[in-house]
C-alpha positions in Angstrom: 63.8 52.6 -68.9 60.8 50.4 -67.9 59.4 50.6 -64.4 57.3 48.1 -62.6 54.9 49.4 -60.0 53.4 47.1 -57.4 51.2 48.3 -54.6 50.6 46.2 -51.5 48.2 47.0 -48.7 48.2 45.4 -45.3 46.1 46.2 -42.3 47.3 45.6 -38.8 45.3 45.0 -35.6 47.6 47.2 -33.5 50.3 49.8 -33.6 52.7 47.4 -32.1 52.1 44.8 -34.8 52.6 47.5 -37.4 55.8 48.6 -35.8 57.2 45.1 -35.7 56.5 44.7 -39.4 58.1 48.1 -40.2 61.3 47.3 -38.3 61.4 43.8 -39.8 61.2 45.3 -43.4 63.7 48.0 -42.5 66.3 45.5 -41.3 65.8 42.9 -44.0 65.9 45.5 -46.8 69.2 46.9 -45.5 70.8 43.6 -44.6 70.9 44.4 -40.9 70.9 41.3 -38.6 68.6 41.8 -35.7 67.0 39.1 -33.7 63.2 38.8 -33.3 63.5 40.0 -29.7 65.5 43.0 -30.7 62.9 44.0 -33.3 60.1 43.4 -30.8 61.9 45.7 -28.3 62.4 48.4 -30.9 58.7 48.2 -31.9 57.6 48.2 -28.3 59.8 51.2 -27.4 58.6 53.1 -30.5 54.9 52.5 -29.6 55.3 53.2 -25.8 57.8 56.1 -26.2 60.4 54.6 -23.9 61.6 51.4 -22.3 63.0 53.1 -19.2 60.1 52.9 -16.7 59.7 49.8 -14.6 56.1 49.4 -15.8 57.2 49.4 -19.5 59.9 46.9 -18.8 57.5 44.6 -16.9 54.9 44.9 -19.7 57.5 44.0 -22.3 58.7 41.0 -20.3 55.1 39.7 -19.9 54.0 40.5 -23.5 57.0 38.8 -25.1 57.8 36.0 -22.6 61.1 37.4 -21.7 63.0 38.2 -18.6 64.3 41.5 -17.1 67.9 40.3 -17.6 67.3 39.4 -21.2 65.6 42.8 -21.7 68.6 44.6 -20.4 71.0 42.6 -22.6 68.9 43.4 -25.7 68.6 47.0 -24.7 72.4 47.3 -24.2 73.0 45.9 -27.7 70.5 48.2 -29.3 72.0 51.2 -27.5 75.5 50.1 -28.6 74.3 49.9 -32.2 72.6 53.3 -31.9 69.0 52.0 -32.4 68.1 53.3 -29.0 69.4 56.6 -27.6 69.2 58.2 -24.2 67.1 61.4 -24.2 66.4 63.2 -20.9 67.5 60.0 -19.0 65.0 57.8 -21.0 65.9 55.3 -23.6 64.0 56.1 -26.8 64.1 55.0 -30.5 66.8 56.9 -32.5 64.7 59.7 -34.2 66.1 58.7 -37.6 64.1 55.5 -37.5 61.2 56.5 -35.3 57.7 56.8 -36.7 54.2 57.4 -35.2 52.7 54.0 -35.6 49.3 55.1 -34.6 49.0 56.7 -38.0 48.7 55.1 -41.5 52.2 54.6 -43.1 53.0 54.5 -46.8 56.4 53.0 -47.6 58.0 53.5 -50.9 60.9 51.3 -51.9 62.9 52.0 -55.0 64.8 48.9 -56.0 67.2 50.1 -58.7 69.5 48.4 -61.1 73.1 49.6 -61.1 73.5 48.6 -64.8 75.7 45.6 -63.9 74.1 42.4 -65.0 75.3 39.0 -63.9 
């Protein structure tokens, strides 16, 4: 079996930018339909730790040109889909998809053939 190895390296100016790219890749690779704002809220929450505090919510609204009502709608959808979970009365990223974006991250994707050629 032949294997192709391709290494890509990308530097980001901020943890938030890295988190946005990570959640974009994760959703695209798995065929999950999330809007840009939903990905931005996931990334923002991952970097900040929570989206519960009024200060965090205001910062998100200002940073991403949104509104508090829109933020609550997006948050509700992400909670319903289990991307965000409530821990100690704070909304946080589901631990299964939460990373420390202040650190360097190495992603490995294995794109495998199932033996069925078209």
